[in-house]
C-alpha positions as CSV (number, residue, x, y, z in Angstrom):
1,X,-59.9,-48.5,6.7
2,X,-61.6,-51.8,7.7
3,X,-63.8,-49.9,10.2
4,X,-65.0,-47.6,7.5
5,X,-65.7,-50.5,5.1
6,X,-67.7,-52.2,7.8
7,X,-69.6,-49.0,8.5
8,X,-70.3,-48.6,4.8
9,X,-71.7,-52.2,4.5
10,X,-73.8,-51.7,7.6
11,X,-75.2,-48.4,6.4
12,X,-76.1,-49.7,3.0
13,X,-77.7,-52.9,4.3
14,X,-79.9,-50.7,6.6
15,X,-80.7,-48.4,3.6
16,X,-81.8,-51.4,1.5
17,X,-83.9,-52.8,4.3
18,X,-85.5,-49.4,4.8
19,X,-86.1,-49.1,1.1
20,X,-86.9,-52.6,0.1
21,X,-88.6,-53.5,-3.2
22,X,-89.9,-56.6,-4.8
23,X,-88.1,-55.9,-8.1
24,X,-84.7,-54.6,-9.2
25,X,-83.7,-52.9,-12.5
26,X,-80.6,-55.1,-12.9
27,X,-77.7,-54.2,-15.3
28,X,-75.2,-56.6,-13.8
29,X,-73.0,-53.6,-13.0
30,X,-71.4,-53.0,-9.6
31,X,-74.2,-50.9,-8.2
32,X,-77.1,-53.1,-9.0
33,X,-75.1,-56.2,-8.3
34,X,-74.6,-55.0,-4.7
35,X,-78.3,-54.4,-4.4
36,X,-79.0,-57.8,-5.8
37,X,-76.8,-59.3,-3.1
38,X,-78.5,-57.4,-0.4
39,X,-82.0,-58.1,-1.8
40,X,-81.8,-61.6,-3.4
41,X,-85.6,-62.2,-3.2
42,X,-86.2,-59.4,-5.7
43,X,-87.2,-60.1,-9.3
44,X,-84.2,-58.8,-11.4
45,X,-85.1,-57.3,-14.8
46,X,-82.4,-56.8,-17.5
47,X,-82.9,-55.0,-20.8
48,X,-80.9,-55.4,-24.0
49,X,-81.3,-54.3,-27.6
50,X,-81.4,-57.5,-29.7
51,X,-79.3,-59.3,-27.2
52,X,-76.4,-56.9,-27.7
53,X,-74.2,-55.2,-25.0
54,X,-72.4,-56.7,-22.1
55,X,-75.0,-56.3,-19.4
56,X,-76.8,-59.6,-20.1
57,X,-73.5,-61.5,-19.7
58,X,-72.8,-60.1,-16.2
59,X,-76.5,-60.2,-15.2
60,X,-77.0,-63.8,-16.1
61,X,-73.8,-64.9,-14.4
62,X,-74.6,-63.2,-11.1
63,X,-78.3,-64.2,-11.2
64,X,-77.1,-67.8,-11.4
65,X,-74.7,-67.3,-8.5
66,X,-77.2,-65.6,-6.3
67,X,-80.1,-67.8,-7.4
68,X,-82.1,-64.7,-8.4
69,X,-85.4,-64.7,-10.3
70,X,-84.1,-63.1,-13.5
71,X,-86.2,-61.8,-16.3
72,X,-84.4,-60.8,-19.5
73,X,-86.3,-58.6,-21.9
74,X,-85.0,-58.3,-25.5
75,X,-86.0,-55.2,-27.4
76,X,-86.1,-54.9,-31.1
77,X,-84.7,-52.0,-33.0
78,X,-88.0,-50.8,-34.5
79,X,-89.7,-51.0,-31.1
80,X,-86.9,-48.9,-29.5
81,X,-87.0,-46.2,-32.2
82,X,-90.8,-46.1,-32.1
83,X,-90.6,-45.5,-28.4
84,X,-88.3,-42.4,-28.6
85,X,-91.2,-39.9,-29.0
86,X,-92.9,-41.4,-25.9
87,X,-89.8,-41.1,-23.8
88,X,-89.1,-37.5,-25.0
89,X,-92.7,-36.6,-24.2
90,X,-92.5,-38.0,-20.7
91,X,-89.2,-36.4,-19.9
92,X,-89.9,-33.2,-21.8
93,X,-86.3,-33.4,-23.0
94,X,-84.2,-33.9,-26.1
95,X,-81.0,-34.6,-24.2
96,X,-78.7,-36.9,-26.2
97,X,-78.8,-39.3,-23.3
98,X,-82.1,-40.7,-24.7
99,X,-80.6,-44.1,-25.4
100,X,-79.8,-44.4,-21.6
101,X,-83.4,-43.4,-20.8
102,X,-84.8,-46.0,-23.2
103,X,-83.2,-48.7,-21.1
104,X,-85.0,-47.4,-18.0
105,X,-88.2,-46.9,-20.0
106,X,-88.3,-50.5,-21.2
107,X,-87.3,-51.8,-17.8
108,X,-90.2,-50.1,-16.2
109,X,-92.6,-51.0,-19.1
110,X,-91.6,-54.7,-18.6
111,X,-92.1,-54.4,-14.8
112,X,-95.5,-52.9,-15.4
113,X,-96.4,-55.8,-17.7
114,X,-95.3,-58.2,-15.0
115,X,-97.6,-56.5,-12.4
116,X,-94.7,-54.9,-10.5
117,X,-95.7,-51.8,-8.4
118,X,-92.2,-50.8,-7.1
119,X,-88.7,-51.3,-8.4
120,X,-85.3,-50.7,-7.0
121,X,-82.6,-48.9,-9.0
122,X,-78.9,-48.1,-8.5
123,X,-79.4,-44.4,-9.0
124,X,-76.9,-42.2,-7.1
125,X,-74.0,-44.6,-6.6
126,X,-72.0,-43.1,-9.4
127,X,-72.6,-39.6,-8.2
128,X,-71.8,-40.3,-4.5
129,X,-68.8,-42.6,-5.1
130,X,-67.2,-40.9,-8.1
131,X,-68.1,-43.6,-10.7
132,X,-67.8,-41.3,-13.7
133,X,-64.4,-41.1,-15.5
134,X,-64.4,-37.3,-15.7
135,X,-64.5,-37.1,-11.9
136,X,-60.8,-38.1,-11.6
137,X,-59.9,-34.7,-13.1
138,X,-61.8,-32.6,-10.6
139,X,-59.5,-31.0,-8.0
140,X,-62.1,-30.4,-5.3
141,X,-63.9,-33.7,-5.8
142,X,-65.4,-33.7,-2.3
143,X,-66.9,-30.2,-2.9
144,X,-68.2,-31.2,-6.3
145,X,-69.9,-34.3,-5.0
146,X,-71.5,-32.3,-2.2
147,X,-72.7,-29.7,-4.6
148,X,-74.3,-32.1,-7.1
149,X,-75.8,-34.2,-4.2
150,X,-78.0,-31.3,-3.3
151,X,-79.8,-31.4,-6.7
152,X,-79.7,-35.0,-7.9
153,X,-82.5,-36.0,-10.3
154,X,-83.0,-39.1,-12.4
155,X,-85.2,-39.9,-15.3
156,X,-86.3,-43.1,-13.6
157,X,-88.5,-41.0,-11.3
158,X,-90.4,-39.3,-14.1
159,X,-90.6,-42.6,-16.0
160,X,-91.8,-44.3,-12.9
161,X,-94.6,-41.7,-12.5
162,X,-95.7,-42.4,-16.0
163,X,-96.0,-46.2,-15.4
164,X,-97.3,-45.7,-11.9
165,X,-94.4,-47.6,-10.4
166,X,-92.7,-46.4,-7.3
167,X,-88.9,-46.0,-7.7
168,X,-86.9,-47.1,-4.8
169,X,-83.3,-45.7,-4.6
170,X,-81.4,-47.1,-1.6
171,X,-78.2,-45.2,-2.5
172,X,-80.2,-42.0,-2.1
173,X,-81.5,-42.9,1.4
174,X,-80.9,-39.7,3.4
175,X,-78.8,-41.4,6.1
176,X,-76.7,-43.3,3.6
177,X,-76.3,-40.3,1.4
178,X,-75.0,-38.2,4.3
179,X,-72.6,-41.0,5.3
180,X,-71.3,-41.3,1.7
181,X,-70.6,-37.5,1.6
182,X,-68.3,-37.9,4.6
183,X,-66.1,-40.5,2.9
184,X,-62.8,-38.8,1.7
185,X,-62.5,-38.4,-2.1
186,X,-59.1,-40.3,-2.1
187,X,-61.0,-43.4,-1.0
188,X,-63.5,-43.1,-3.9
189,X,-61.0,-42.7,-6.6
190,X,-57.9,-44.8,-5.9
191,X,-55.4,-47.0,-7.7
192,X,-55.7,-50.8,-7.5
193,X,-53.4,-53.2,-9.4
194,X,-52.0,-50.3,-11.5
195,X,-55.4,-49.0,-12.6
196,X,-57.3,-46.0,-11.2
197,X,-60.8,-47.0,-10.2
198,X,-63.9,-44.9,-9.3
199,X,-66.1,-46.2,-6.5
200,X,-63.0,-47.8,-5.0
201,X,-64.2,-48.1,-1.5
202,X,-67.6,-49.4,-2.6
203,X,-65.8,-52.1,-4.6
204,X,-63.5,-53.0,-1.6
205,X,-66.5,-53.2,0.7
206,X,-68.0,-56.1,-1.3
207,X,-65.0,-57.8,-2.8
208,X,-65.3,-60.7,-0.4
209,X,-68.9,-61.6,-1.3
210,X,-69.1,-60.8,-5.0
211,X,-67.0,-62.3,-7.8
212,X,-63.9,-60.3,-9.0
213,X,-65.3,-59.9,-12.5
214,X,-68.3,-58.1,-10.9
215,X,-66.4,-56.0,-8.4
216,X,-63.6,-54.9,-10.8
217,X,-65.6,-54.4,-13.9
218,X,-65.3,-51.0,-15.7
219,X,-68.2,-48.5,-15.6
220,X,-70.7,-49.1,-18.4
221,X,-73.3,-46.5,-19.2
222,X,-76.7,-48.1,-19.6
223,X,-76.8,-47.4,-23.3
224,X,-73.5,-49.4,-23.8
225,X,-74.3,-52.2,-21.5
226,X,-77.7,-52.7,-23.0
227,X,-76.7,-52.2,-26.6
228,X,-79.0,-49.2,-27.0
229,X,-76.0,-47.1,-28.1
230,X,-76.5,-48.8,-31.5
231,X,-79.5,-46.6,-32.1
232,X,-77.3,-43.5,-32.4
233,X,-76.0,-44.3,-35.8
234,X,-79.5,-45.4,-37.0
235,X,-81.1,-42.2,-35.8
236,X,-78.3,-40.0,-37.2
237,X,-78.8,-41.4,-40.7
238,X,-82.4,-40.0,-40.6
239,X,-80.9,-36.4,-40.8
240,X,-79.1,-35.1,-43.8
241,X,-76.1,-32.8,-43.7
242,X,-78.1,-30.2,-45.5
243,X,-81.0,-30.4,-43.1
244,X,-78.8,-29.9,-40.0
245,X,-76.7,-27.1,-41.7
246,X,-79.8,-25.2,-42.9
247,X,-81.9,-25.3,-39.7
248,X,-82.8,-22.1,-38.1
249,X,-83.8,-23.4,-34.7
250,X,-82.4,-21.5,-31.6
251,X,-80.5,-24.5,-30.3
252,X,-76.8,-25.4,-30.4
253,X,-77.1,-28.9,-31.7
254,X,-74.3,-31.3,-30.8
255,X,-75.0,-33.8,-33.6
256,X,-77.5,-35.0,-36.2
257,X,-78.9,-37.3,-33.5
258,X,-79.5,-34.3,-31.2
259,X,-81.3,-32.5,-34.0
260,X,-83.5,-35.6,-34.6
261,X,-84.5,-35.6,-30.9
262,X,-85.3,-31.9,-31.0
263,X,-87.6,-32.2,-34.0
264,X,-89.6,-34.9,-32.0
265,X,-89.5,-32.7,-28.9
266,X,-90.9,-29.8,-30.8
267,X,-93.7,-32.0,-32.1
268,X,-94.7,-33.8,-28.9
269,X,-93.7,-31.2,-26.3
270,X,-93.6,-27.8,-27.9
271,X,-91.5,-24.8,-27.2
272,X,-88.5,-24.7,-24.9
273,X,-89.6,-23.2,-21.5
274,X,-88.1,-19.9,-20.6
275,X,-85.9,-19.7,-17.4
276,X,-87.5,-18.9,-14.1
277,X,-86.2,-16.0,-12.0
278,X,-83.8,-18.1,-9.9
279,X,-82.4,-20.1,-12.8
280,X,-79.3,-19.8,-15.0
281,X,-79.8,-19.6,-18.7
282,X,-78.6,-22.6,-20.7
283,X,-76.1,-21.7,-23.4
284,X,-77.4,-24.5,-25.5
285,X,-81.1,-23.9,-25.7
286,X,-81.9,-20.9,-23.4
287,X,-83.9,-23.0,-21.0
288,X,-83.5,-22.6,-17.3
289,X,-80.9,-24.5,-15.3
290,X,-81.0,-24.8,-11.5
291,X,-78.2,-22.7,-10.0
292,X,-76.6,-25.7,-8.3
293,X,-76.7,-27.8,-11.4
294,X,-74.2,-28.2,-14.3
295,X,-76.6,-29.9,-16.6
296,X,-79.6,-28.7,-18.7
297,X,-82.4,-31.2,-18.4
298,X,-84.0,-29.9,-21.6
299,X,-81.2,-30.1,-24.2
300,X,-78.5,-31.9,-22.3
301,X,-75.9,-29.1,-22.4
302,X,-73.2,-29.5,-19.8
303,X,-71.8,-26.4,-18.1
304,X,-68.1,-26.2,-17.2
305,X,-67.9,-27.7,-13.7
306,X,-64.5,-26.2,-13.2
307,X,-66.0,-22.7,-12.7
């Protein structure tokens, strides 16, 4: 076990050095905290909606401990809502994950304003080390991770292109990714102190250099940690029950919020693209889905990963 942990640390340190950046999109979560430890000279940027969410608490605490240059950008509700059409247009998507994407959008927008040309993100750690709660229910977790690893994509790349900022993703470094795929699933999801943890081995690898409250914090999606999840209720109130019920659009809407995003999509992007010859048809919006993927990038529909 110790030999594997040492190998993990060595591989990740090399991956960071090989994919170094002057700036870090910093939530204060496990993944970006490890990157901050390995790249303490980077400018760390944290985003929050009107100072809400838990990210800023964790980020400020670790920034002080590591003596990071830390920049906290506070976003107002009106500014966040006004930016939704821009994010939808860039991503060409009305996925309900828009509040998550807004965090990345404002992080990159802030970086651009500060003159940053490249920024490091924690993309890929949750996928490779089983950081999502649903993963503990997957029987063939190793097979599942290998399957999704072949088609990983992140909104940060498209948003980075928009801002002309290079996105640096050390966890997706080819050598480190291949190493992570060889780690047994029972070392990624494991019980510690009577609780089942995702990313267990990643936590253990850095528990001697990062504070316990950082190492053993629960997974926080960006929208929760940043407070952007508060936008969901505000947006939902912009759609009436009658409007949602009476719509004739060829989409299976998950909520009023989803419908709101689609109306913007239709206005700023246009029609939903038809599937290409080698793609599956999305049951939610009839767009194309890559055969190795479980997720529709257009509408956010998630296919049954058990099949």
